[in-house]
Legacy VTK file of the C-alpha trace (Angstrom):
# vtk DataFile Version 3.0
C-alpha trace
ASCII
DATASET POLYDATA
POINTS 270 float
-9.799 -20.847 -28.152
-6.754 -21.552 -30.344
-5.216 -25.011 -30.674
-2.111 -23.848 -28.794
-4.172 -22.697 -25.818
-5.713 -26.165 -25.515
-2.387 -27.913 -25.051
-1.518 -28.951 -21.507
2.118 -27.963 -21.970
1.056 -24.461 -22.984
-1.185 -24.148 -19.920
1.773 -24.960 -17.690
3.929 -22.550 -19.678
1.523 -19.601 -19.409
0.832 -20.342 -15.745
4.558 -20.020 -15.049
4.716 -16.684 -16.880
1.679 -15.363 -14.997
3.370 -16.327 -11.745
6.502 -14.436 -12.822
4.426 -11.344 -13.623
2.719 -11.476 -10.221
6.055 -11.917 -8.488
7.533 -8.942 -10.342
4.521 -6.788 -9.435
4.852 -7.662 -5.765
8.610 -7.064 -5.780
8.014 -3.623 -7.252
5.271 -2.799 -4.734
7.351 -4.010 -1.793
10.298 -1.962 -3.028
8.184 1.209 -3.340
6.654 0.583 0.078
10.098 0.131 1.624
11.406 3.351 0.078
8.332 5.255 1.251
8.637 4.000 4.830
12.360 4.685 4.910
11.552 8.245 3.853
8.989 8.493 6.666
11.536 7.094 9.128
14.154 9.600 8.017
11.698 12.496 8.193
10.519 11.425 11.639
14.081 11.152 12.928
15.128 14.537 11.507
12.093 16.345 12.890
12.563 14.773 16.338
16.228 15.781 16.289
15.518 19.371 15.230
12.813 19.793 17.863
15.225 18.593 20.514
18.356 20.460 19.398
17.171 23.532 17.509
14.245 24.224 19.855
11.949 25.052 16.963
8.943 23.706 18.833
5.631 22.339 17.560
5.479 24.940 14.811
8.114 22.956 12.929
5.662 20.209 11.937
3.145 22.719 10.570
5.812 24.557 8.587
7.321 21.364 7.161
3.841 20.171 6.166
3.038 23.480 4.482
6.315 23.607 2.526
6.245 19.966 1.397
2.600 20.113 0.308
3.373 23.229 -1.694
6.317 21.493 -3.384
4.604 18.088 -3.787
0.860 18.831 -4.056
-0.027 15.305 -5.221
1.405 13.592 -2.137
-1.132 13.241 0.672
1.481 11.838 3.046
2.720 15.291 4.028
-0.302 16.371 6.048
0.297 17.648 9.582
-1.406 14.566 10.947
0.711 12.134 8.949
3.965 13.892 9.808
3.036 13.590 13.485
2.485 9.871 12.852
5.993 9.693 11.367
7.397 11.161 14.584
5.344 8.809 16.739
6.330 5.763 14.666
10.029 6.656 14.680
10.137 7.329 18.428
8.248 4.116 19.234
10.826 1.919 17.521
13.889 4.069 18.125
13.271 4.263 21.862
12.690 0.506 22.123
15.696 -0.332 19.900
14.111 -3.707 19.108
14.620 -3.310 15.379
18.285 -2.462 15.888
18.812 -5.413 18.239
17.284 -7.806 15.753
19.475 -6.662 12.888
22.583 -6.764 15.050
21.767 -10.391 15.834
21.506 -11.129 12.127
24.438 -9.127 10.804
26.762 -9.304 13.812
27.688 -5.694 13.150
26.636 -2.732 15.279
24.103 -0.499 13.564
22.465 2.798 14.337
18.725 3.105 13.916
19.286 6.649 12.630
20.860 5.274 9.447
18.034 4.258 7.156
20.180 2.423 4.616
21.173 -0.067 7.317
17.549 -0.865 8.096
16.400 -2.011 4.670
15.528 -5.497 5.889
13.781 -4.395 9.073
10.331 -6.027 9.295
8.537 -2.722 9.837
9.490 -1.734 6.276
7.876 -4.871 4.830
4.269 -3.995 5.697
2.132 -1.033 4.539
1.983 2.238 6.431
-1.563 1.596 7.640
-0.573 -1.671 9.325
2.414 0.038 10.934
0.253 2.749 12.478
-2.363 0.254 13.615
0.243 -1.848 15.427
1.941 0.953 17.342
-1.447 2.408 18.334
-2.758 -0.919 19.672
0.337 -2.587 21.132
1.020 -1.903 24.784
4.743 -2.811 24.639
7.329 -2.944 21.812
7.654 -6.735 22.095
3.958 -7.055 21.366
4.295 -4.690 18.398
7.140 -6.618 16.770
5.189 -9.836 17.344
2.277 -8.490 15.286
4.617 -7.099 12.608
6.161 -10.532 12.145
2.809 -12.320 12.241
1.456 -9.935 9.602
4.324 -10.833 7.284
4.261 -14.559 8.020
0.494 -14.875 7.528
-0.057 -12.154 4.890
-2.659 -10.374 7.019
-4.752 -7.509 5.731
-5.418 -4.590 8.062
-8.843 -5.986 8.934
-7.434 -9.380 9.898
-4.607 -7.755 11.854
-7.117 -5.655 13.792
-9.143 -8.762 14.582
-6.093 -10.676 15.814
-5.003 -7.799 18.046
-8.491 -7.449 19.514
-8.551 -11.198 20.216
-5.283 -10.823 22.146
-3.193 -13.204 20.045
0.028 -11.941 21.616
-1.169 -12.834 25.089
-1.861 -16.402 23.942
1.057 -17.022 21.600
3.607 -14.314 22.384
7.160 -15.630 22.487
10.764 -14.516 22.313
11.739 -12.711 19.127
13.210 -14.765 16.344
15.457 -13.434 13.614
13.489 -11.918 10.770
13.776 -13.528 7.352
12.638 -11.196 4.593
10.322 -12.700 2.002
7.668 -11.501 -0.405
3.953 -11.687 0.341
2.097 -14.573 -1.285
0.857 -13.311 -4.700
-2.868 -13.782 -3.982
-2.726 -12.841 -0.300
-4.519 -9.914 1.307
-1.175 -8.359 2.251
0.057 -8.483 -1.353
-3.163 -6.931 -2.643
-3.063 -4.185 -0.039
0.584 -3.421 -0.746
-0.115 -3.227 -4.485
-3.030 -0.830 -3.944
-1.696 1.240 -1.045
-2.739 4.858 -1.825
0.289 6.238 0.014
2.575 4.426 -2.433
0.696 5.837 -5.438
0.863 9.321 -3.952
4.571 8.802 -3.294
5.082 8.009 -6.984
2.739 10.898 -7.948
0.914 8.637 -10.395
-2.554 9.674 -9.333
-2.689 12.849 -11.429
-2.276 10.958 -14.725
-5.101 8.458 -15.163
-4.935 5.925 -17.941
-8.032 4.675 -19.724
-8.608 1.704 -17.412
-8.196 3.810 -14.245
-10.611 6.452 -15.530
-13.200 3.830 -16.427
-12.867 2.224 -12.985
-13.217 5.568 -11.244
-16.362 6.408 -13.192
-18.030 3.056 -12.522
-17.115 3.163 -8.834
-18.922 6.480 -8.581
-21.647 5.687 -11.082
-24.513 7.152 -9.072
-22.942 10.597 -8.940
-21.886 10.311 -12.572
-25.447 9.541 -13.700
-26.756 12.544 -11.788
-24.245 14.717 -13.602
-25.411 13.322 -16.975
-28.931 14.454 -16.209
-32.345 12.852 -15.706
-33.375 9.669 -17.484
-30.049 7.851 -17.820
-29.536 4.212 -16.796
-26.216 2.371 -16.645
-26.139 -0.857 -18.719
-22.577 -1.994 -18.093
-18.885 -1.597 -18.809
-16.956 -3.491 -21.507
-20.412 -4.206 -22.987
-20.149 -6.731 -25.826
-21.588 -5.729 -29.200
-21.465 -8.114 -32.181
-21.543 -6.602 -35.679
-20.941 -8.607 -38.871
-19.442 -11.543 -36.975
-17.035 -9.248 -35.147
-17.130 -8.529 -31.428
-16.709 -5.015 -30.090
-16.597 -3.929 -26.459
-18.146 -0.631 -25.415
-16.288 0.901 -22.513
-19.395 2.360 -20.871
-22.965 1.868 -22.077
-25.961 3.951 -20.941
-29.559 4.140 -22.075
-32.427 6.607 -21.908
-36.084 6.209 -22.800
-35.329 7.280 -26.364
-31.782 6.200 -27.209
-28.638 4.288 -26.238
-25.502 6.230 -25.337
-22.081 4.630 -25.650
-18.805 5.821 -24.191
-15.899 4.576 -26.243
-12.294 5.663 -25.648
-10.291 6.508 -28.754
LINES 1 271
270 0 1 2 3 4 5 6 7 8 9 10 11 12 13 14 15 16 17 18 19 20 21 22 23 24 25 26 27 28 29 30 31 32 33 34 35 36 37 38 39 40 41 42 43 44 45 46 47 48 49 50 51 52 53 54 55 56 57 58 59 60 61 62 63 64 65 66 67 68 69 70 71 72 73 74 75 76 77 78 79 80 81 82 83 84 85 86 87 88 89 90 91 92 93 94 95 96 97 98 99 100 101 102 103 104 105 106 107 108 109 110 111 112 113 114 115 116 117 118 119 120 121 122 123 124 125 126 127 128 129 130 131 132 133 134 135 136 137 138 139 140 141 142 143 144 145 146 147 148 149 150 151 152 153 154 155 156 157 158 159 160 161 162 163 164 165 166 167 168 169 170 171 172 173 174 175 176 177 178 179 180 181 182 183 184 185 186 187 188 189 190 191 192 193 194 195 196 197 198 199 200 201 202 203 204 205 206 207 208 209 210 211 212 213 214 215 216 217 218 219 220 221 222 223 224 225 226 227 228 229 230 231 232 233 234 235 236 237 238 239 240 241 242 243 244 245 246 247 248 249 250 251 252 253 254 255 256 257 258 259 260 261 262 263 264 265 266 267 268 269
């Protein structure tokens, strides 16, 4: 450890920078999540409208799914099932108009739930897609749904915790009149922040999944190490990743280290 790193003032300094990095990461993830959900809202509203006015029927969803997956093959969000979820999610909130009422109370200006740009601060856009679907599938009335949306944001709940709270009937015990929604970021180390940062729908939306960097590739291999070893052939054993090797007073770190009965195999990215 260097002399600078030992200083108390430096520790406070670097802690502040780390906090800024975490905050920036969460802001970026929340922004991507919001854009993704606004896209889903817009798609749901347009499909509902076309099915009602153009009389294209149920075949519309299948055709839209087919065309979008052909154009954007790396985005899993355009499956038939997920597009049906978009419709269901849009209709649930649009028909209840709770989101619109809440924003009118805040902004004192009439808004239309059809206009996505006017809904940027709506609470449903502040939580991941999985939590949104869970809430509308479990809630019996819209008031209960918005209660769990707000509680998820206030308490930084993961999907597992949210499920548990719904099953325990928290709304029945603590349900109350809606309060105005104040947008804020998830706590940096919270389950909600972690889930938002790692939401696969957001990565698919950004089409980042097809280009793996070194760290992502290493993580993918170690997460599926059993299958990977089988593909290497008989006799291999996994020693570890980032395996430390000291040579001539210098430390080196092997990305992936394996061994057989006769030799050691190292995997080192260039």
